[in-house]
C-alpha positions as CSV (number, residue, x, y, z in Angstrom):
1,M,-5.2,3.2,-39.0
2,A,-4.9,-0.1,-40.8
3,D,-5.1,-3.3,-38.8
4,D,-1.7,-5.0,-39.0
5,G,-2.9,-8.2,-37.3
6,W,-0.6,-7.8,-34.4
7,Y,-3.4,-8.0,-31.8
8,E,-6.4,-10.0,-32.0
9,D,-9.4,-9.4,-29.9
10,G,-8.5,-12.1,-27.3
11,D,-4.9,-10.9,-27.1
12,T,-6.1,-7.3,-26.3
13,A,-8.5,-8.5,-23.7
14,R,-5.8,-10.7,-22.1
15,E,-3.3,-7.8,-22.0
16,A,-6.0,-5.5,-20.5
17,E,-6.8,-8.1,-17.8
18,R,-3.1,-8.5,-17.1
19,G,-2.7,-4.7,-16.8
20,R,-5.7,-4.6,-14.4
21,R,-4.3,-7.3,-12.2
22,I,-0.9,-5.7,-12.1
23,A,-2.3,-2.3,-11.2
24,W,-4.5,-3.9,-8.5
25,L,-1.6,-5.8,-7.0
26,G,0.5,-2.6,-7.0
27,M,-2.2,-0.6,-5.3
28,A,-2.6,-3.3,-2.7
29,V,1.1,-3.4,-1.9
30,V,1.3,0.4,-1.6
31,T,-1.8,0.5,0.5
32,G,-0.4,-2.2,2.8
33,L,2.9,-0.5,3.2
34,F,1.1,2.8,4.0
35,G,-1.0,1.1,6.5
36,A,2.1,-0.5,8.2
37,V,3.8,2.9,8.3
38,V,0.7,4.5,9.9
39,I,0.3,1.7,12.5
40,T,4.1,1.9,13.3
41,A,3.9,5.6,13.8
42,A,0.9,5.3,16.0
43,A,2.7,2.7,18.2
44,L,5.7,4.9,18.5
45,V,3.6,7.9,19.5
46,L,1.7,5.7,22.1
47,A,5.0,4.4,23.4
48,A,6.5,7.9,23.7
49,G,3.4,9.1,25.5
50,L,3.4,6.3,27.9
51,A,7.1,6.7,28.6
52,L,6.6,10.4,29.2
53,A,3.7,9.8,31.5
54,Y,5.7,7.1,33.5
55,A,8.7,9.6,33.7
56,M,6.5,12.3,35.1
57,A,4.8,10.0,37.5
58,V,8.1,8.7,39.0
59,M,9.6,12.2,39.3
60,D,7.6,13.0,42.3
């Protein structure tokens, strides 16, 4: 394929670096959101377990 001069080596490297930064940021955001969901679910399960244990203890 003939080189049409659209990209120079520096432009290609900058575009690749920008793509890597965007991908890293996207993965970090998704991982953070997933962690927040997991921690929230664990807190809800713990709260439900404690509420059930309390209800069983006071039903004497």
